[in-house]
C-alpha positions in Angstrom: -19.3 -8.3 -3.2 -17.1 -5.3 -2.2 -19.1 -2.9 -4.3 -22.4 -4.1 -2.8 -21.0 -3.8 0.7 -19.7 -0.3 -0.1 -23.1 0.7 -1.4 -24.7 -0.7 1.7 -22.2 1.3 3.7 -23.1 4.5 1.8 -26.8 3.9 2.4 -26.3 3.2 6.2 -24.1 6.3 6.5 -26.7 8.4 4.7 -29.5 7.1 6.9 -27.3 7.7 10.0 -26.2 11.1 8.8 -25.8 12.6 12.3 -23.0 10.0 12.9 -21.5 10.1 9.4 -18.1 10.8 10.8 -18.2 7.6 12.9 -18.8 5.6 9.7 -16.1 7.4 7.8 -13.6 6.8 10.6 -14.6 3.1 10.7 -14.0 2.8 7.0 -10.6 4.5 7.2 -9.5 2.4 10.2 -10.6 -0.9 8.6 -8.9 -0.1 5.3 -5.7 1.2 7.1 -5.4 -2.0 9.1 -5.4 -4.1 6.0 -3.2 -1.7 4.0 -0.6 -1.9 6.8 -0.8 -5.8 6.7 -0.4 -5.7 2.9 2.7 -3.4 3.2 4.2 -5.4 6.0 3.9 -8.7 4.1 5.3 -7.1 0.9 8.3 -5.7 2.8 9.0 -8.6 5.2 8.0 -11.6 3.1 8.5 -10.1 -0.4 5.1 -11.3 -1.6 1.5 -10.1 -1.4 -0.1 -11.1 1.9 -3.4 -9.1 1.5 -5.1 -8.3 -1.8 -6.9 -5.1 -2.7 -10.2 -7.0 -2.7 -9.7 -7.7 1.1 -8.9 -4.1 1.7 -12.0 -2.8 -0.2 -14.2 -5.4 1.6 -13.0 -4.3 5.0 -13.4 -0.6 4.0 -17.0 -1.3 3.2 -17.6 -3.2 6.4 -15.9 -0.4 8.3 -18.3 2.1 6.6 -21.3 -0.1 7.5 -20.5 -0.6 11.2 -18.4 2.6 11.8 -17.1 3.1 15.3 -19.2 3.4 18.5 -18.3 7.0 19.3 -15.8 9.6 18.3 -12.6 8.8 20.0 -11.1 11.0 22.8 -7.6 9.8 22.0 -5.7 7.6 19.5 -5.8 4.6 21.9 -9.5 5.2 22.5 -10.1 4.8 18.8 -9.4 1.0 19.1 -11.9 0.7 22.0 -14.5 2.4 19.9 -13.8 0.2 16.9 -14.6 -3.1 18.7 -16.7 -4.5 15.8 -14.1 -3.9 13.2 -11.3 -5.3 15.3 -13.3 -8.4 16.3 -14.2 -9.1 12.7 -10.5 -8.8 11.9 -9.3 -11.1 14.7 -12.0 -13.7 14.1 -11.3 -13.8 10.4 -7.6 -14.3 11.0 -8.3 -17.1 13.6 -10.6 -18.9 11.2 -8.2 -18.6 8.3 -5.3 -19.8 10.5 -7.2 -22.9 11.6 -8.2 -23.8 8.1 -4.7 -23.2 6.8 -3.2 -25.4 9.5 -5.6 -28.2 8.8 -5.0 -28.0 5.0 -1.2 -28.0 5.6 -1.3 -30.9 8.0 -3.6 -33.0 5.7 -1.3 -32.2 2.7 -4.1 -30.4 0.8 -1.9 -27.3 0.4 1.6 -26.0 1.1 2.8 -23.2 3.4 3.7 -21.0 0.5 0.2 -21.3 -1.2 -2.1 -18.3 -1.4 -5.4 -18.5 0.3 -8.4 -16.3 -0.3 -9.1 -14.3 2.8 -12.4 -12.6 1.8 -14.6 -15.6 2.7 -13.3 -15.5 6.3 -14.0 -11.8 6.5 -17.5 -12.4 5.3 -18.1 -15.4 7.7 -16.7 -13.4 10.6 -18.9 -10.4 9.8 -22.0 -12.7 9.7 -21.0 -14.3 13.1 -20.6 -10.8 14.6 -24.0 -9.7 13.3 -25.6 -12.8 14.7 -23.9 -13.1 18.1 -22.3 -9.7 18.8 -18.7 -9.1 19.8 -18.8 -10.2 23.4 -18.6 -14.0 23.0 -15.7 -13.7 20.6 -13.8 -11.1 22.6 -14.3 -13.1 25.8 -12.9 -16.3 24.0 -10.0 -14.3 22.6 -9.0 -12.8 26.0 -9.5 -16.1 27.7 -7.1 -17.7 25.2 -4.6 -14.9 25.7 -4.8 -15.3 29.4 -4.4 -19.1 29.2 -1.4 -18.7 26.9 0.2 -16.1 29.1 -0.2 -18.2 32.2 1.2 -21.2 30.4 4.2 -19.3 29.2 4.8 -17.9 32.7 4.8 -21.4 34.1 7.3 -22.6 31.5 9.6 -19.6 32.1 9.4 -20.0 35.9 10.5 -23.7 35.5 13.7 -22.5 33.9 14.5 -19.8 36.4 
């Protein structure tokens, strides 16, 4: 699957040759995010948290979608990479929900490994079908709700 997506990314980049740099930056950003997650889990948890297959898959997806425009600054890079970041966030949310359900039902243990690639693929398909807006809106609404809830709890103790 990773090879096919990388080939599609190369074709898309070749067809969109005037914006090839946007595609290459998208690939580098997507791969870097997942490499950093892999390094973090190896250092902190002393075990593999993200496999090379996931990193290559996200690199290919980053190459296909690229970023919206060349960033004006480092922080602007993340604004321009909304598709890549939304796929990442959505994949993590879906995997977390499935993992919680599997642990609660006793189908798996907390220490078990879980393939992450299928969640990346499903998140990518959802973004292709519906765009990023509904998922980003839901994410920010959830963050706002959690922040307001935490604020209320903290204020009760003050």
